[in-house]
C-alpha positions in Angstrom: -37.9 -7.2 21.3 -35.8 -9.9 18.8 -34.6 -8.5 15.7 -35.4 -10.3 12.1 -32.9 -9.7 9.1 -34.4 -7.2 6.4 -35.4 -8.9 3.4 -32.7 -8.3 1.0 -30.4 -9.8 4.1 -32.5 -12.9 4.0 -32.3 -12.8 -0.3 -28.3 -13.0 0.0 -28.3 -15.7 2.5 -30.5 -17.4 0.8 -28.4 -19.0 -2.3 -26.1 -20.5 0.7 -28.9 -22.0 2.3 -30.0 -23.6 -0.7 -26.7 -25.3 -1.4 -26.6 -26.7 2.5 -22.9 -26.4 2.0 -22.5 -24.0 5.4 -24.8 -27.1 7.6 -23.1 -30.2 5.9 -19.6 -28.9 6.7 -20.7 -27.6 10.4 -22.6 -31.3 11.0 -19.3 -32.7 9.8 -16.9 -31.0 12.1 -19.7 -31.4 14.9 -20.0 -34.8 14.9 -16.5 -36.0 14.4 -15.3 -36.7 17.7 -10.9 -36.9 18.3 -9.7 -37.4 21.9 -13.5 -37.0 22.7 -13.7 -33.6 21.0 -15.3 -32.5 18.1 -13.4 -31.1 15.3 -14.7 -28.2 15.5 -13.8 -27.8 19.3 -10.1 -28.0 17.6 -10.7 -25.8 14.8 -11.5 -22.7 16.5 -10.9 -19.9 19.4 -7.4 -20.1 20.7 -6.6 -23.9 20.3 -6.8 -23.1 16.5 -4.3 -20.3 16.8 -1.9 -22.4 18.9 -2.0 -25.3 16.0 -1.1 -23.0 13.0 1.1 -20.8 15.2 3.0 -24.0 15.8 3.1 -25.0 11.8 4.4 -21.6 11.1 7.1 -21.9 14.0 8.5 -25.6 12.6 7.9 -24.9 8.8 11.5 -25.0 7.7 11.9 -28.2 9.8 8.8 -29.6 8.0 9.6 -28.5 4.9 12.9 -30.1 5.2 11.1 -33.6 6.2 9.4 -33.6 3.1 11.7 -33.6 0.8 12.1 -37.2 1.6 9.1 -38.7 0.1 8.6 -35.0 -2.2 9.8 -35.0 -6.0 12.5 -31.9 -4.8 12.0 -30.7 -8.2 8.8 -29.2 -7.2 8.9 -29.4 -3.9 12.1 -27.9 -3.0 12.3 -27.3 0.4 13.8 -23.2 -0.2 11.6 -22.1 -3.1 8.9 -23.1 -1.0 10.2 -21.2 1.9 10.9 -18.0 -0.3 7.2 -18.8 -1.5 6.2 -18.8 2.4 8.3 -15.5 2.8 6.9 -13.5 -0.3 3.4 -14.7 1.4 4.4 -13.4 4.3 5.0 -9.6 3.0 1.2 -9.6 1.4 -0.1 -11.0 5.0 1.9 -8.0 6.6 0.1 -5.7 3.8 -3.4 -6.8 4.1 -3.2 -6.4 8.1 -2.0 -3.1 7.0 -5.1 -2.4 4.5 -7.1 -3.9 7.2 -6.9 -0.6 9.3 -8.1 1.5 6.8 -10.7 -0.6 5.3 -11.7 -3.1 8.1 -11.5 -0.8 11.2 -12.0 2.6 9.8 -14.1 1.9 6.7 -12.2 4.0 4.3 -12.1 2.4 0.9 -8.3 2.7 0.1 -7.5 1.9 -3.9 -4.0 2.8 -4.2 -2.4 1.3 -1.2 0.4 -0.4 -3.6 1.8 3.3 -3.4 3.0 2.7 0.5 4.7 -0.4 -0.8 6.6 1.3 -3.2 8.1 3.9 -0.8 9.1 0.9 1.7 10.9 -0.8 -1.3 12.6 2.4 -2.6 13.3 3.6 0.9 15.3 0.8 2.1 17.2 0.4 -1.1 18.3 4.2 -1.1 19.0 3.9 2.8 21.1 0.6 3.3 22.9 1.6 -0.6 23.8 5.0 0.3 23.6 5.3 -3.6 21.3 8.3 -5.2 21.0 10.4 -8.2 20.4 13.8 -8.1 18.4 15.8 -10.7 21.5 15.9 -12.9 22.0 12.0 -13.4 24.4 12.2 -11.5 25.4 9.5 -8.7 25.8 10.9 -5.0 26.9 8.8 -2.0 25.0 9.5 0.8 25.8 8.1 4.5 24.3 4.4 3.9 22.3 3.3 7.0 21.9 -0.6 8.8 18.7 -2.6 7.5 17.4 -2.8 10.9 17.3 1.4 10.5 15.4 1.2 7.5 12.7 -0.8 8.9 11.2 2.4 11.3 12.6 5.0 8.3 10.5 3.6 6.1 7.4 2.9 8.3 8.0 6.8 9.2 8.3 8.2 5.3 5.4 6.0 4.4 3.1 6.8 7.6 3.7 10.2 6.5 3.1 9.9 2.9 -0.2 8.3 4.2 -1.2 11.2 6.2 -0.6 13.5 3.3 -2.9 11.2 1.4 -5.8 10.9 3.7 -5.4 15.0 4.7 -7.2 16.0 1.2 -9.5 13.4 1.3 -11.3 14.3 4.6 -14.5 14.9 3.5 -14.8 12.6 0.6 -16.4 8.9 1.1 -17.5 6.3 -0.8 -16.7 6.4 -4.5 -15.1 9.4 -4.5 -12.7 8.2 -1.4 -11.9 5.3 -4.0 -11.0 7.5 -6.8 -8.7 9.7 -5.2 -6.4 6.9 -3.6 -6.6 5.2 -6.8 -5.1 8.2 -8.5 -2.8 8.3 -5.4 -1.6 4.5 -6.2 -1.2 5.7 -9.8 0.9 8.8 -9.6 3.9 7.1 -7.5 4.7 4.3 -9.9 4.5 6.5 -12.9 6.9 9.5 -10.9 9.5 6.6 -10.2 9.1 5.7 -13.4 10.1 9.3 -15.2 12.1 10.7 -12.2 15.6 9.7 -12.7 16.2 10.2 -8.8 14.8 6.6 -9.0 16.6 5.5 -11.7 13.5 4.7 -14.0 13.3 1.6 -15.4 16.4 0.4 -15.1 15.8 -0.6 -11.7 17.6 -0.7 -8.5 19.8 -3.1 -6.8 18.7 -3.4 -2.8 21.6 -4.5 -0.9 20.9 -8.3 0.6 20.0 -8.8 4.4 22.8 -8.2 7.3 24.7 -10.7 8.6 24.8 -10.9 12.7 26.5 -12.6 15.2 24.6 -14.3 18.3 25.8 -16.4 20.8 24.8 -19.2 18.9 26.9 -18.6 15.8 26.7 -16.9 12.8 23.2 -16.0 11.5 22.7 -14.9 7.8 19.3 -12.8 6.9 20.7 -12.7 3.1 21.7 -16.5 2.3 20.7 -17.3 -0.9 20.7 -20.6 -0.1 18.9 -21.0 3.5 16.3 -18.6 3.9 15.0 -19.9 7.2 16.6 -17.0 9.4 14.9 -14.5 6.9 12.0 -16.5 7.5 11.4 -16.4 11.3 12.4 -12.6 11.2 9.3 -11.9 9.0 7.2 -14.2 11.0 8.5 -12.3 14.4 7.8 -8.9 12.4 4.3 -10.0 11.8 3.3 -11.4 14.9 4.6 -7.6 16.2 2.1 -6.2 13.8 -0.7 -8.8 14.7 -0.3 -7.5 18.7 -0.1 -3.9 17.1 -3.5 -4.7 15.8 -5.0 -6.4 18.2 -3.9 -3.4 20.9 -5.3 -1.2 17.7 -8.6 -2.8 17.7 -9.6 -3.1 21.7 -8.1 0.4 22.4 -10.3 4.2 22.4 -8.9 4.5 18.9 -9.9 1.1 17.1 -13.6 2.0 18.8 -13.4 5.4 17.5 -12.4 3.9 13.4 -15.6 1.1 13.8 -17.7 4.3 15.0 -16.8 6.3 11.7 -17.5 2.7 9.8 -20.9 2.6 11.3 -22.0 5.9 11.3 -19.5 9.3 10.8 -22.6 11.7 11.3 -23.3 9.8 14.9 -19.5 9.6 15.5 -18.5 13.1 15.2 -21.6 14.0 17.0 -20.3 11.8 19.8 -17.3 13.6 20.0 -15.0 11.5 18.0 -12.5 14.3 16.2 -13.0 12.9 12.6 -9.9 14.3 11.3 -7.5 13.1 13.6 -8.6 9.6 13.7 -9.1 9.2 10.1 -5.3 10.6 9.4 -4.1 7.8 12.0 -5.7 5.4 10.3 -4.6 6.3 6.9 -0.6 6.8 8.6 -0.6 3.4 10.9 -2.2 1.6 7.5 0.4 3.1 5.6 3.3 2.4 7.6 2.8 -1.3 8.0 2.2 -1.1 3.9 6.2 0.7 4.2 7.4 -2.2 6.2 5.9 -5.2 4.2 7.8 -2.9 0.8 11.2 -3.4 3.1 11.0 -6.7 3.1 9.6 -6.9 -0.5 12.8 -4.8 -1.5 15.4 -7.2 0.9 13.4 -10.0 -0.5 13.6 -9.7 -4.3 16.9 -7.9 -4.2 16.0 -5.9 -7.4 13.1 -3.5 -7.8 11.6 -1.2 -10.6 8.4 0.6 -10.9 6.5 -1.9 -12.9 6.6 -4.2 -9.9 4.5 -1.7 -8.2 1.0 -1.6 -10.5 -2.9 -1.2 -9.6 -3.0 -4.9 -9.1 -0.9 -5.0 -6.4 -3.8 -2.9 -4.3 -6.7 -4.7 -5.4 -5.1 -8.3 -5.0 -4.3 -7.2 -1.4 -8.1 -5.8 -0.9 -9.4 -9.2 -2.3 -7.3 -10.7 0.3 -8.9 -9.1 2.9 -12.6 -9.6 1.5 -11.7 -13.3 1.0 -10.7 -13.3 4.8 -13.3 -11.3 6.3 -13.4 -7.4 6.1 -11.9 -6.4 9.9 -11.3 -9.8 11.1 -7.5 -10.6 11.9 -7.4 -14.1 11.5 -9.9 -13.8 8.6 -7.3 -11.4 6.6 -4.0 -13.7 7.6 -5.7 -16.8 5.8 -7.4 -14.7 3.2 -3.5 -13.8 2.3 -2.2 -17.2 2.5 -5.1 -18.4 0.6 -5.1 -15.5 -2.2 -1.1 -16.6 -2.4 -1.9 -20.3 -3.1 -4.1 -20.0 -5.6 -1.7 -17.0 -7.8 1.0 -19.5 -7.5 0.5 -22.7 -7.2 -3.2 -23.8 -8.3 -3.5 -21.5 -11.6 -0.1 -22.6 -12.1 -0.6 -25.9 -12.1 -4.2 -25.5 -14.2 -2.3 -24.1 -16.7 0.8 -26.7 -17.2 -1.9 -29.7 -16.9 -4.1 -27.7 -19.9 -0.4 -26.9 -21.9 0.7 -31.0 -21.2 -2.6 -32.7 -22.1 -1.9 -35.0 -24.6 -5.5 -35.1 -25.5 -5.7 -31.5 -25.7 -3.0 -32.1 -27.8 -4.7 -33.4 -30.7 -6.1 -30.2 -33.5 -8.7 -32.3 -34.0 -9.8 -31.6 -30.3 -12.5 -29.2 -30.3 -10.9 -28.0 -26.9 -7.5 -27.4 -29.2 -7.2 -23.9 -28.1 -6.6 -24.7 -24.5 -3.4 -25.8 -25.0 -1.9 -22.3 -25.9 -4.4 -20.7 -23.3 -2.2 -19.4 -20.5 -4.4 -18.9 -17.4 -1.9 -16.6 -15.5 -2.8 -13.9 -18.0 -6.1 -14.1 -16.9 -6.0 -14.6 -12.6 -7.9 -11.6 -12.0 -10.6 -12.8 -14.0 -10.7 -15.8 -11.9 -10.1 -13.1 -8.5 -13.3 -11.2 -9.6 -15.0 -14.6 -10.2 -14.0 -15.9 -6.7 -14.8 -12.2 -4.8 -18.2 -12.2 -7.0 -19.1 -15.9 -5.6 -17.8 -14.5 -2.1 -20.2 -12.0 -1.8 -23.0 -13.7 -3.1 -22.3 -17.0 -0.8 -20.2 -15.4 2.2 -20.4 -11.7 2.5 -18.9 -11.8 5.6 -15.6 -13.3 4.9 -14.3 -17.5 5.7 -13.5 -16.0 9.1 -15.7 -13.1 9.6 -15.2 -10.5 11.9 -18.3 -11.2 14.6 -19.6 -7.9 14.9 -19.4 -7.5 11.1 -20.9 -11.2 11.4 -24.0 -10.2 13.4 -24.7 -7.0 11.2 -24.7 -8.9 7.8 -27.2 -11.7 9.9 -29.4 -8.2 10.9 -28.5 -8.9 15.1 -29.6 -5.5 16.5 -32.1 -4.2 13.6 -35.3 -2.9 14.4 -38.4 -4.9 12.5 -38.6 -4.1 9.4 -42.4 -2.1 10.2 -41.1 -0.1 12.5 -38.7 1.4 9.9 -38.8 4.1 8.0 -39.0 2.4 4.4 -42.2 0.2 6.3 -43.6 3.1 7.1 -43.3 4.4 3.6 -44.6 0.8 2.5 -47.7 1.3 5.3 -48.7 4.7 3.8 -48.5 3.7 -0.2 -50.6 0.5 0.3 -53.1 2.3 2.7 -52.8 -0.3 5.8 -52.3 0.5 8.8 -49.8 0.5 11.6 -49.1 -2.4 13.5 -50.7 -2.5 17.4 -47.8 -3.3 19.2 -45.4 -0.6 17.3 -45.2 2.2 20.1 -44.6 -0.4 22.5 -41.8 -2.3 20.1 -40.2 1.3 19.7 -40.5 1.8 23.4 -38.3 -2.1 23.4 -36.1 -0.7 21.0 
């Protein structure tokens, strides 16, 4: 028997249908030909992955070429490459949080805590300097940047398991509140405990220089971020492969079972304790790796860099791109960082330098002193609201989640408990094919 979407799901899809945006864009991509192929063929599947992978691989060279015809004041290749690295760090965070939220369905609002742990781990481990409880500087054996990466992942993963242990019985809003508290506690501890240098912050040693058969490679060269960019790209590729293997493994299927119905998953033999702790631990470990790259890239860290807004930003990236979708999460992270760094700042600059608005008689003169950067989370909230209304499955949705939102695989509403209650209240009789329909289901 063919399933039909519920009334609520149909209402959720109506705004997009009424606008006709999806159909117009789809028709354009399908009808526009290039080398006897439609544009939609090039923008889907493995072909899109290869194309964007090549763009990422040759991005430093493309930025160098762009300097020949773009104003270097606003489009300096090295500055754009730095922005690409910082965007890559957020891609790592989004991929890590996607394990917890997208796969296991556990809402984590304190993900910034693992970002903090990774940053401070690489700071202490590579510098060999800490402070004890008496605020005295103590020298410890320093380790290399390469050893700090797995160390930070291990420590952050352990803290993720500690966070997950007391939340095993919590769901929904209660789980979000506990994780939110954990995310707020960690930066406060760093601020108030002298061991972490408090508000003074901490200087992180630069990335190392290595010798290769092709010459010396300086990952910490501030005049050329190409080496560190390729290192970031390589780690992202490894994290993506790790996510794909997890998603297709028995662990990934157990996470999806928990996300869909925790009680049914438990009745089917899924060990809820072990599977949930693995989700928290592995997601936190990836967040710790992102913290390592953030600490080395920014060279100076302090507690005020790790606010609650970081967790919210990463969560919005996942919802924007598509919960549970690896390509969607990556696209969501890139889009939100682009809006944050370039779009909002550009609009603010245009408003502040507009000659017409500078006239005090202009009724919109107040926009001259209005800085959109102070209200960017209001803008992010509006973007999130529009996505939930117009495209709840995300820009590049996970196929399974897209089918769920479309109602594919659901029983007809007249055969559901709600339909039975409505029939009893109205006094109507059951549909004649209900028994047969139940057999089909």
